[in-house]
N, C-alpha and C positions, 0 to 999 in steps of 0.2 A: 623476632626482628625488629630494628627499631631504626629511627632516624641517627645515621651517623655509621650506621655499620657499614663496613668494610667487607666485601663478600667474593665471592668466584663463581664467575658463569659459566658452566660450562655445564657438558651432557656426562652422569656417571656412568661408568665402564663403557665410554664412548669406542667405537672401534670404526677403523680407517677403511669403512667397506662401503662400497657404494649399493651394495642390499641395504645398510641399516640406515642410510641417507635418505633414499625411496621410501622405507617404512615409516619414516619420520614427517616427510612430506604427506604421504598418503592418510596418515592418520591409521593406518594398521597396527602403531603400537603407541603405547602410552606415551604424549607427548612431557617432556621439561618445559615446565608451567612457571616464569618470574613471577616471585611473589610479590614485589615491590614495585615502584617506579627509583629505576638505578642509572646513575653516570658513570659509563664507562671511563677507565681513569686510564685502563693500557689494554692494548691489543684490539680484536675484533670480534665482533659476534655477529651472527645471521638470523634474525629473528622472521616468524610468521606472527604479525600482527592481524590476522584477519579476524578474530575474534571481534577484535577491538573497532576497526575500520572499515572489514569487507575488503580489503585490498590482499587477493589470495600471492602477488608476487612476492618472494621473501624479501624484507629489508635489511640493507648493510649496514651498520649500526659502529662510526670509527669511534676512537678514542677521544678524550679531551684534546691532546696534544694535536690533532687534526684540524682541531677548530681554530687555532690562529687568533691570535688578535689576545683583547683582555676585556674585562666588562663582565659584568653580573650575568648568569646563568640564565637565560631566556626562553621557558618551556616551548615557544611557540617558533621561535628563531632558531635554536639548538635542538631539534628532535634527532640530528642525524646522531647526536651523542649520547640520547638519551634509550634505553631500554622500559619502556612501558611495561605495568604490571600487568599479566594476563597474558601477555607474547608468549610464544613456546619457541625456545632455542633450536634452531636449525644445523648451525655449525658455532664454532668458535676458534680463535687462534689466541694465541697466550703473548703476542706481539715480541717483534725481534729489536736488533739493535740496541744503541745505548739509550736512555732516560732516565730520569730523575725517580721516576715511578719506578717502584721494584715490581720482577714478575711474580704470578702466582706459582706456589710450589707443585699445584699439582696439576699445572697444563692450563688452566682455565684463565678468561679473561678478568680483570680486576676491574671492580666496580664498586660505588659508593651509594649507598641508601639514602634517598632524599624524601621520600613519600612511603607513606604503609598504610594498611587497612581500606578505611573509605576515602581519603583523602587520593590514593591512586587512580589514575585513569580508569581502571577497571570497578573501582568501588565507586567512583562517581555513576558509573553505568548502573551497576547492581541497584544504589541508591533511588536512582531513577526509577528503575522498574519495581522497586518495592515499595516507593512511596507517592508514584506519580499520580497526583490528581484525578479523581474520575471524571471526566466531561464527555459519561456516553451521551447514547443518541437523544435521550429527553432527560433534559437537565436537572437536578435536585430541585430547582425553583420550578419548573413547570409540574412534579411531581408533588410539591406541596399545595401549589395549588388547585390541581387536580383534587387530592383528596380535602381541601378545604371546602370545594363545591360540593363534594360527595355528602360534609359534615353537614350542611347548611341543610341537606334534603333530611337526613338523619334527624336532626332536632327538631326539622317539624314534626315528621313520624312521631318520634319520642313523645314531641308534647304533647301530640292528641292521644297518644296511649295515657300520659298522665293525669291530661285533666280529666280523664273517662275514668282513670283508675280510683282517683279521688272522689269520684260521685259515689263510688260504691264503699259504704262502713264496712263492711265485712271484709274489704282485700287488705290480703296481707302488705305494709308498708312497704317490708324488706325486700319481699320477692317483685313488687312492683318496681321497686330501686331497681334490683338485679336484672328484671326483664327491660327496663329502659338502657340499663347500661350496653345489654347485650344487642339493643336494635342499633346505638349508636355506633358499636364497635362493630357490627356486621358489616357497615360500612367501608370501613378502614380495612381492605382486603389483606388479610397476614400473608396471603401468597404469592403476593406481587413480585418481592424479590427475588422468590425460587422461583416462578416463572417466568421474571427478565433473565434469570442468570441460567436457567435450561434454556431459551433461545438462543444465547449467547454461546453457551456450551456447546450445544449442537451446529451451531455455524463453525466454533473452533475446529471442531471433528472435520466438519466437511472440507473446510478447507487443508487440514492435516492429510486428510486422502489424496488433495492436492498439489502435496509438498510445497506449502503454505504454512509457517511456523509464528504464531503471534505471541509475544510476552506483554502485550499490555490489552486483554481483551475488552474493554470496554470501549477501544477504538475500532472496532468491527460495525457495529454501527453508525461510527462517524463515517464509516467508508460509505455508506448509502447516502450520504450528504454532499460529496466531492462535487466539486464543478472546475476547479482548476487542475488539471494533471501535469507536474512539473518531470523534466527528463534531462538526466545529465547523457552527454553524447557519446565519449570514449568508454566501451564496455556496457553500455544500457542501448541506447538506439544502435550504435556499430559494434561491431568485434573488439576485442582487448588485443585480437592478434594482428601486426602493423605489417604492411606488406611494403617493403621498400621500392620508390617508384624509378628514382636516380640522383643523382646531380647536377645541380646549375653552379657552372663554375664561373670565375672571369679571363676574358680574354681581352686584349687589347682595350680596357677600359669598359669593354659593354659584358653583357653577360649570354652567356653559349646556351645554347639548345640542351634539353633535359637530357643527361647521360645514362642509360640504361646501365652500362657494364660500369660500375662505382671501381672494381677493380683496377681499372685504367686512365684514373685520375692522376693529378699531379701528388706529388708524395707529401707535399704539406696539407692537402685537402686529408690525404688517406690519414695521417695524424691525428687531424682534426677529429674523425670521425670515430678511431679507433682508441683515441687517448681520452677522448673527454666521454664517460663513462661509467657508472656505479656497478658493473656486474661485478660477480663474485664466482670462484668454482670453488665449489665443494669436493668433499672424498670422492674420488670413482668418476672426476672430469663434471660432474653435473652443473649447471651454468645457470644462477640466477640471479635476476633484475627484472628491471626494464623492458618487455616486451620490444618498444621501439629499440633500444641500445641492442637486442638481441637479435633485429632484425637487420638493424644496421651491419652488425659484425658479419652474420650469416650472407647478405647481399656482397660483401666487399672480400669475401673469401678470409679473411681473417678470423682467428678464434685466442681464447685466453691460455694462457700456457702457464701462468702459475697463479698465483695472489694478488699480484700487480703486474704481470706480464703480460702483453698482447702480441702475437705474432702472426705474419703470415702463413696460408696453409697451402698446399700446391707448388705451384711456380712461384709462388711470393714469401715461401718458406724463410728466404734468409731475412726477411725485414721482421724486425723486432722493435719495442718501444716499453718503455716501465715507468707505468703511473707514480710518481712522486707524492703528490699531496692533492687532496679532493677539495673542493668547495662545492656541497651537493646541491640539488635544484632547491630552490627557494619558489613556491608560487606565488610569494608577492614581488621577488625579484623575477622571476620567469626566466631565468639563464641557471646555468650550472657552468663551473671552469675547474679543470686540472692543470695541475704542474708535470710534465712529462720531461723523462731523457729518452734521447732517441737513441741509436746504434753508437753514435758516437761521443756519449753523452753530455750532447749539448742540452740543458734546460729548455726549454718553451712552455709559455702557457697557452693553452688549447680550452675553447668557449664555444658555449652552443646556446639559442634562446628565441624568443620570439624575435620575429624580424622587427618588429616597430621598437620593443626595447632594447636589444643588441644594439642597433644601429647608432643610438648614440655615445658608445665605448666605443666606436671604430673610428679610426684615423678618417677623416672627410675625402682624403685623396683617393685612398684605395676604393671610395664605393662608387659603383657607376650610377650614371644617368639615369637609369631603367632600374634601379635596385627596387623601389617601390611596386613597378608596374609589372613586374616578373612574380614577384612572392604573392602580389595581390592576384595576378592571373592565375596561380596554382590554388590558391585558396578560395577560388569562384568556383574552381573545380569540388570541392570539397576535401579537397589535399591538405595534409598538414605539414607546414612548411615551418623549417626552424636555420636561423642564419649561422653559420660557421665562422671562426675568428681565430686566429692566432697571434703569436708574440715571442718576439727572441727576446728571452732573460739576459740581463748583461752577467760577464764573466765573474762578479764578484760574489753574485748570489748562488750559495752554495745549498748543498738540498736540505743542512741543517736549518739555515736562514729562512728558508721558505716557510716554515710553519712558523716562524715569529710573525711574518709580515700581515700584515692587512688585507684581507680580499679587495677591497678599494684600491689599494695601492697597484695590485696586479691588476688589476681589468679595469686597465685604460689604453688608449691608443693602441687599439687593436687592429691588427690586418685583417681587411674582409676577405673571407677566400670563396664564398658560396654559399647556395641554398643543399639543404637534404629535404627531397620531396617524398613521403610517406603517404598510403591510404591507410583507412580501415571498412573492410566489408561491410555495407550492411547486414544485419541478422536478419536471418530468412523473415520473422513474421513481425518484424518491427511496421511495416508499411502497414499491414490491415489491421493491424491493431489500434495504429494510430487513426486510422480510417474511421475505425468505428466508433473509437472515443470519440474522435470529432462531431461523427452524423449523428451522434446520442446525445449531442449539447455541453461535453465537455469541451472546456478550452486547455488545448494543449501546450506549451510553454518547452523551451530548450533551456536550461541553465548550466554552461560549460566554461572550461578554462580555456577551449580552442579558442582560433582567430577569428572577428567578427565573421569573414568571408566566409570561410571555413564551415563556420557553425551553419549561417543563414543556408548555403548551398545543401547540405546534408538536410536541413529541415524542412528545405524545399523539395528535397529526393524522398524525404517518407511523408508528406504530408501535412505538416505544422505551420509552414508558411505556404500559403497557397495564392501567391501572385508572383511577378517575374520582377527582377532584379530591379527593374526600373522602378517599382513598385513598392521597392522595399529601401524605406528610411534608415539609415544609422544618426546616431548622435554624436558630432564633431565638434572641433574646436572649444575642446573644455566645459563641454555640455550647453552651447549658445545655440546651435545649429542642426537642425535634421536636414540628412542629404541624400541623394537617393543614390544606393551602391553601383550603379551602373554608369560609367564614365559617357554613356554617350545620352544621358538626358541630365546636364548638369543645371537645367532648369528647376530640375525635384527637388529645391533648396528651401527648406522653413526656418524660420526664426524661432527658437526654442524662447517662450513667453511663461517665466514663473511666476507671474504675478495673472496671467490668464490662463490657468492650465486646461481647462476645460477646452482649450483648441487642438488637444489630443484626441479625444473623443471625434472630433469632427472630423480630422485626418483619418482615423481609422474608417468611421464610415465613407468616406470619400475612394476608399478600398485599398489605400494605404498598409502595412504591417510595419513593424517599429522595430529595430534593435539596436542594444546598449550596451557598451564594453563596460567592464569594472572602472576603468578609469572615469569614462563619462558621469556614472553612477557619482561617484566619490566628489566629483566636480560639480554635480548637480545640491550637493550639501555641503559644499563650501561656507555657505552663510550660515549656515547655522554653527558651525565649529563644535559640532558634536560628533560623538562615535555613532556607528552604524545603528546599533540597537537602541539608542538611544530615544525617548518619548517624542523630543524634534525631529529627530531623522526622519522615525516610520512616519511622521505624520507628512514630510515633505514627500518620503516615497510612494505612499500607498496613493496619491494622488496620480502618481506618474506610472508607476512598476502597474497595476493592472490592465493597462494599453499596452505596453512589451511582449512580443513575441519569444524573441532570442536575447539573452543573457550571457556576452559573451567575453573571456577574459576574465571572468569572475574568480577572485582568491574563497578560500573556505567559509571566510567570515563574509563576505559579500553575497553567496550564496543564501547562507543564513538569513540576511538582514533581507533579500529581496521574497523568501518565504514568509517571513516576520511582519513583512507589508503589505502581504495578499493577506495573510490572515487579519490585520488591522484594518483591511480594507471590507472585512466581511467577507472571504471565500473560505470556500473550505478547502483545503491544499492536500493534495498527493504528489509526493517527491520518491522517485525511482533512481535509484544510483547502487553505483558499485564498491565504491572506491574511499580513500580515504579523506579525499577532499568534499565529500557527499554528507559525511557524518553528521556535521552543524545542522545542515538544510534536512535531513532525515529527523533530525531531533525535533527538530522544529515545526514540522510539518503536521497536519491534524494525523494524516497516514504517510508514513515512512515504509519504504518496502527498499530491502537491499538482498541484490542479486549475488549467486555465485559466480566469480570470475575464474574459467577455466579455459584460457584460451585454444589448448592444446584440444581441447573436445569439441569446442566450438567448431574449429576447424575440422576436425571430423567429419562431425554432423554435416556442417554445410557442405564439404564436396563427397559426402555419400549422396545427398537430396539431390546435390546437381547432377553426380553421376545417374541416378534413377531416372532425373527430368530427361537427360540425354538419350539414356537406352528407351523411354517413352517413346520419345520426338522418333529417334531412329526407326522406329515398333511400328508407327504409324505411317512413316514414308517410305519404308519396306511393302506396308499392303499397298500404296498407292502404287507403287511399282509394279507389282503385280497385277494390278487392272490396268495400268498403262501396258504394260506388256499382251496383256489382252489383248487390247483395243488397237492392236500395235499401231498408237501414235507415238513415232520414234521423237518428237520435238519434247514431247511432255516427260517422258521415259529419259531422255538427257539431262533435263533439268532436275529431276529428282535425284538422278544418280550423284550429281554432281553436288546439290544439299546432304545426300546421305553421307558421300565421303568428308564433306566439312566438319560434318558433326563426329565423324569415326574420328576423326584428328583431335577434335575435341576431347573426346574420350578416353583416347590415347595417354593424353596428358592428366585425366585424373584416374587414369586406370580403370576407368568404368565398365572397361569390356571382359577383365580378369574376374570370371564366376558369374557374371551376369547378374541378375537381377537378385539374386539368393544372396551373394555375396556381398551387394552395396544394405540390404535389409539386415542383414548379419552386422554390417559394421553401426548402423544406426542403434539396433540391439547395444551393441558394444560401447557406442557411446553414453546411452543411455542407461546403462550399468555401471557407468564410471561416473555420470553425476550423482546415482543413489548411493555411490560407495563415496563421495566427498565427507569431509568431517563438518556438522554442522556447524564447527566454528569458523569455517572458513567462507563465513559471510556476519556481517555486524552485527553483534546484539545490541547495538545502540541504536536502532531501528526497530520500532514496535513488531514489522511484520519482517519476515525474512524467508525466500522463495528458495530451494534449493533445485535450480536451474538458472539457464541465463539469459530467460526471455524476457520480454516486456509484457505477453501474455498474462501473467500473475495481475498484472492493474486489472485488466478486465477479471479476473476470475473474483477479487477482491471487492471490485465494485459490484458485482453483481451479488456477490455472497453480503455483501453489504448493506444492499438499498431490501435484499430479502429478510435481513435480521431487524433492521431498522421498521418496516412492515409489519412484521411479527410482533414486534414490539409495541407496536402502535393499536394493532388488533388487539393484543393483550389487555392494555388499557382502557380499550373503549367494551370489549367482552367483561371486563371484571368491574367496570363502572356501571355497565346496565344491570350486571345481575347484582350488584350490592344493593343500587337504587332498588328495584325490585324486591330483591330481601327484605328491606329493611321496611319497606311497605308492605310485603306480606304479614311477617313477624307483628308488625303493628295492628295491625285488620284482624289477624288471629287471635293476639293477645287479648282485646277489647270484648271479644266473644268468650276470651277464656279457652280457646281450642288451641292445641299444639300439634307440634309435628313426632312422630316416632323416631327411635334410635337407627333402626333400619332404614325406615326413610330418607334422613341425615345422611347416614354411611352409604347408601347406595348413588345418592346424588352427589355426595363430595368425590365418591369413584368414578361419576359420570363427569365431573368436572375436569380432575387429575386427568383420567384419560385423552379428554379432548383437546387440553391444555396441550400435552404431548404430543399430539397428533399433529396441532396445529404448529407446535415451533418443529419440526422435522421438515417443514414444507422445505422443498429443493427451490434456489432459483432459478429462473429461465438462461437461456446458453445466446441469447443477447440481448444490450442493452438498447432501452427505450429512451425515446426523447422526452418522454414525460418523465416527471421526477417526482418522488414519493413525497407525502409531506413532511417537515421536518420537526413539528411537536405537535403534542395531545392538545394542546390549547390551539389550533387553528379554529378559526369559524366552524368552517365545514362539518371538521369533526366532535366538537361540542354542540353543533343543533343536531346532527346524526346520535348521540346518545340520547339528548331529552326527548325528540321526536320518538326513537325506538321506546324510551320509558314511557311516555304518554298513549301510546298504542299497548301497550302488556298493561298498564294500569286500568284502563278502558276495559279491557278483556277479563281482568282480574275483578273489578268491580262488577260487572255484567255475573262472573262466575259465582261471586262471594253472595249478590244479591238473589240469584236462583237458589242456591243452597241454603239459605238462612231458615225458609219457611219448611224444609225437611229437618232442620235441626230439633231435635228432641229438647225442651225445656225442663223435662226432669232427668235426664241424662245427669248424673252427677259429673262427667268428665266436662262439662263444660264449664264449672265452677273455676275460674282462673289459678288457684293454685294446688287443682285436682292432678292425678297420675292422668297419662293419656292415656286416649281411647279413641280407636279409628271413629269416624263422624264421616257422612256424606259431606259437609263441608270440608272437611282434614282432607278426605280421599280426590276430592275435586282441586281444590286448591293446589294440594301437590303434584297432581298431574299434569295440572297447566303448569306449576313452577317449573318443572323438568322441559316442559314443553318449550317454555320461554329462555330456559339456559341453551336449548339444542340450537332455537332460532339466533340466538347471540352469534353462536359460533357459526353457523352458516350463513346468516346474512353480513358479519364483520368480517368473512374470510376476503379478503383482495383479492388474491390470484395474481392474473395478467395483467401487467407488463412485467410484474416484479415478480412473482412467485408463481410455480406451477398453480394450474387452474383448480377450483374443487374436484373437478370429474380426476383429474391427472393426480391429486393427492388421495391415493386410493385408501390409505387407515382411516382418514379423514371422512371422505364421502360414503365410506361404507359403514364406519360408526354411526354418522347420524340418522342413516336410511335403515340400519338394523333401530334404532331408538327409539323411531317414528312406527316402526313397525310393532315392536312392542308395547308402544304408547296405544297403539292402534287395537292389540291385543284386549290392556288391560282397560280401555274405554267401552268396548265392545263385552268385556269378562268371557271372551272365548275359552278362555284359559286359567281357570281361577285359582290354580297354586301361586301363578306367578302375583295376582292380588292379596294371597293373602301372605305371601312372603315381603310383599310392600307394605304389609300391617295396611291394606284399602278396604274399607269398607263397603260390603254391598250395594249398589247404586238403586238408590229407590224410585218406585212407581209412581205416576201422577196423581196414585187413589192415598197413598202414605203421608202425603201432606195434610190432607183431610182429617188424617188419625190426629199427627200432632198439632193440629190448629186448634181442633174439637177440644182436646187435651189442656192445652194450653188457655183455651178459655178466652181467646183475643177478640176473635170475629168470626162470623159465619164465614163459610167458604164463598158464597155470592160477593161478600163485601171484601175479603180478601183479596179474590179476581180481578176486582174494578178498583185496584187500589194506585192510580197513575203510572208511575213508571215501572213502579212493584210487579202491577198487572201486567203490562205491556211484555217484561221480561218472561214472568210467568208464563202470557199467553204460547211464547213459543217452546217454552218447556213443556207446555200441555201439547202441542203441536209436534213436536220431535221427539219429546220423553226425554228424561233427564242424561241420560247417555249420547242419545243424538243432539244433543243441545251443549252437550262439553265437547265432543267431537266437531262440533262444528264451531263454536268456539275456537278451539285450538287450531283450526284450518284455517279462519279468518285470521286471526294472530299472526301462524305462520306467513300467509300469503301476503297480507299488510305490511311486517315488516321487511319482508323482503322486496316486495314490489317499489316502498320508497326509499329502501335504501341503494337498492340498485340500478333505478331510474333517475334519482336524484344525486345524494349524495355521494354512490360510487365516482361517479364523473366528475366531481367536486373533489373528491380525493386523489385521482389519477387513477382508478380501475377502472373495467370495463364494466 
């Protein structure tokens, strides 16, 4: 397929049965995926764009004939006529009537291919996934600097070996060079990438067990750094399920009260409600489209009777209208309109949209004085309000002519009909999750397309806004003034000072919280004259955006600009959303999380949980009633009975009494199973994280796992850093005296390190978020100071061990020659056991644990492995079980008398002289007192105590651990 091809969009073997449609919508059968970006030339296509946008609601794509007007194709403005590559076909129509574009012979919709391959929407997403730059928990710059510091110490150790080796004329120069290279390269940990990948991979597995899927693994540790959590409103904090509250009409130039029975309003209002929608009915009568529009039709008692025909059901079954032409909803215009023909074939335009936007299209004579007051009053209660308008078209406008007229010509001089008021119930765990994120030091922000008042009230309910309306300021008057949302406090008004932006933090410190609309945001940028995502715009935005709590009436590009500005201001952002409007912001955020939107399942879950809660309350009151009857307390008995009857009425509405607790638990399980069966494509692959669920609880899960992964990666850096430095010094010290380590010893040590690293990487996050934040880089001062201090301690005890072992080394032993084969010696054995002890200590003391991961005691695998290794080392030092020593190629530890024999053979000095030789003498006095095995055991114990004591008492507090 190439650009310019004309294709048929259809489902092969399509049968007009409800069963086949349900299967395609649920993912039970293979979906028909469109392979390119296509403009619909004729017909109508219903597609599921969930894989691209996360929007589970099927989208209706009209033909280019329905677009009206002329001009070039604009992919942003003309989305309603474009089928994106990667979307799946749910239904199709070939198109009827007369047209200059021919019909497809196979009954499909006719389409024109204008983008293929990686240029399509799907291709761009795949390219981003495949070639996204790694910006993991610790940056490449940090890693490079860290390795350079280690190399510096390695060069010092290697220089010492070279100096000593060159003094020996018999030393093989090539093998000396080889030993030097080994010392230097031992400091650059070859297992570093593997260990870091292991930590991230284990985190991905843990997230998958919780139904969280990630397409960009490097973002997992970034989740541990987030400090700003951004949320969409509808479908994220609240359910996608819309509940129709009623309609506010106009009567005598004044707004009426809210009318709950929508079916009884004037016919003109009914026509707007029924005709201004983009719903479609597919085979078998299944209705697809916006939940708001479905809720409106259900509330007014009307139904779709055909592709473009809407009629009343029940008593109003005789009423019907036909939709002639649609101007789809546009997020920039914030309105939609349709041309309809009533049962008398009279054409009229019906429109709905944001009250503040649609007001400018109304005839001023039809707008009541209390228009703004009423709309704002309902918005202040967290409700969604849309203005309704209509306009009778002149008789010379025919159905054929409508499609040639411009939208701007039709949408003018409208008659205001009233407001439609809807509400979205909050999701059950929204408030507790927001509360925990806020209490743990995360700043929570709302970015939504809803009105400012509606968004602010919902934000207040869930805990994002923590002050009352009089202390909530909105940017008004084209971005020139901050004004309190409560009309009762007009004195709370502050002039916006673009030249003195520091006044915004002062407002926040005074206890105010700020809200900004998309238009106000654009007005702030009017002076720069640049696009939203340009450098000058971001420079202005990053001074304002970090202080704002609610961003309302924001188009997709504006949402993306807000996230970009937060990032530019040094914030680490998380964005959680579920729909088309959130895709840009999800991709822009450091951590973008897409939810699955399934209103039916959400409704079922919420009703079952409410029913269970009611049954529990009734059961509790019934127990109180029994006690009241036993005490013969008539007043209390009557009061409790009244409460029980009230709750039982509520339970009847929810059908909570049917089947009792078991039935409700069964419904909850059915809802969970329904989510498990949702196709993974029903959430946006544009976001790095996808949650197979509808709750924002995944934000907490990802933040916890991110902190756990970030801390684990920093632990790995510290452990490898200390071990590699100790290894370099050990190799250099042993090489100078010509002592090596055996193959078995190196293999055993490698297995120990690999096993301990694995146990560290599988550590689990805690269940609660702490206010303490993990360090974001290995280059922070506490981490570097900790590494250097641990190294100095280990080096000190290593020096003591080497000093104590040298006098027991037989100078006539051929293995002491630098280029000779390996042979166990007391020095080799002592240094090896101490090296193992140091390695184990680095894991034990650098394990951070709470408040980011489970404690060392709770990490059973790691704690038992460390304890077991200490026991084995104790057995080796005391020579309790000699086969272990022999397996590890350890030389039998010498007695004090052995030193005199070796010293005499060396012919160096007498025993008395050697025993009184300064520092060496003091160390040997300890060896004489404790014995060689006792001294080695004491050194290992002292090393363990010192590093753990200093790390846990000083650096652990600086790094945020216990």
